C-alpha positions as CSV (number, residue, x, y, z in Angstrom):
1,M,23.7,-38.5,-30.4
2,N,23.0,-42.1,-31.6
3,I,19.4,-43.5,-31.4
4,D,20.7,-46.1,-29.0
5,D,21.8,-43.3,-26.6
6,L,18.2,-42.0,-26.2
7,R,16.4,-43.0,-23.1
8,C,13.0,-42.1,-21.8
9,A,13.2,-40.5,-18.4
10,H,9.6,-41.5,-17.7
11,A,9.2,-38.3,-15.8
12,C,7.5,-36.2,-18.4
13,R,5.1,-33.8,-16.9
14,N,5.4,-30.4,-18.5
15,S,7.7,-31.5,-21.3
16,C,9.3,-34.6,-22.9
17,G,13.0,-34.9,-23.5
18,L,12.5,-37.5,-26.3
19,L,10.0,-35.2,-28.2
20,N,12.4,-32.3,-27.8
21,E,15.2,-34.4,-29.3
22,A,12.8,-35.5,-32.1
23,M,12.0,-31.9,-32.8
24,R,15.7,-30.9,-32.9
25,R,16.4,-33.7,-35.4
26,E,13.4,-32.8,-37.6
27,N,14.7,-29.2,-37.6
28,E,18.1,-30.4,-38.7
29,M,16.5,-32.4,-41.5
30,V,14.5,-29.4,-42.7
31,K,17.6,-27.3,-42.9
32,F,19.5,-30.2,-44.7
33,Y,16.7,-30.6,-47.3
34,Q,16.5,-26.8,-47.8
35,R,20.2,-26.8,-48.6
36,V,19.8,-29.7,-51.0
37,A,16.9,-28.0,-52.7
38,A,18.9,-24.8,-53.1
39,L,21.8,-26.7,-54.7
40,C,19.6,-28.8,-57.0
41,D,18.9,-27.5,-60.5
42,Y,16.9,-30.5,-61.7
43,P,13.2,-29.4,-61.4
44,D,11.8,-32.9,-60.7
45,V,14.2,-33.6,-57.9
46,E,14.0,-30.1,-56.5
47,Q,10.2,-30.4,-56.2
48,F,10.6,-33.8,-54.5
49,V,13.0,-32.3,-52.0
50,E,10.7,-29.3,-51.4
51,N,7.9,-31.8,-50.6
52,L,10.3,-33.4,-48.1
53,V,10.9,-30.0,-46.5
54,Q,7.1,-29.5,-46.2
55,E,6.6,-32.9,-44.6
56,R,9.4,-32.4,-42.1
57,S,8.2,-28.9,-41.3
58,S,4.7,-30.4,-40.7
59,N,6.3,-32.9,-38.3
60,V,8.0,-30.1,-36.4
61,L,4.6,-28.4,-36.0
62,K,3.0,-31.6,-34.8
63,I,5.7,-32.1,-32.2
64,V,5.4,-28.5,-31.0
65,Q,1.7,-29.1,-30.6
66,K,2.2,-32.2,-28.6
67,L,4.7,-30.5,-26.3
68,N,2.2,-27.7,-25.8
69,E,-0.4,-30.2,-24.9
70,L,1.9,-31.8,-22.3
71,Q,2.7,-28.4,-20.8
72,A,-1.0,-27.5,-20.6
73,R,-1.8,-30.8,-19.0
74,G,1.0,-30.4,-16.5
75,Q,-0.1,-26.9,-15.6
76,A,-3.7,-28.1,-15.1
77,L,-2.5,-30.9,-12.8
78,D,-0.3,-28.4,-10.9
79,G,-3.5,-26.3,-10.4
80,V,-5.5,-29.2,-9.1
81,M,-2.7,-30.2,-6.8
82,A,-2.4,-26.6,-5.5
83,S,-6.1,-26.5,-4.7
84,Y,-5.6,-29.4,-2.3
85,D,-2.6,-27.9,-0.7
86,P,-3.4,-27.5,3.1
87,A,-0.6,-24.9,3.5
88,G,-2.5,-22.6,1.1
89,C,-5.6,-22.4,3.4
């Protein structure tokens, strides 16, 4: 998928399609850099690539955290909406 093909659905409630795509791409980059590090036998370059792996892995965790926040917020809003549901009385 090309960056120009990405579109925001503007309907994020419990999740975000763009963040899910960003996480997928970050995971791909982590795997790529891990393969590069495994193939590299020059210590300076290998350490540099390992740092890239750590940075990308950190980005994945940040994205997961934001997705979890979105889901929690959506669930809270669902709870508030359900408390005003006249059918539930």
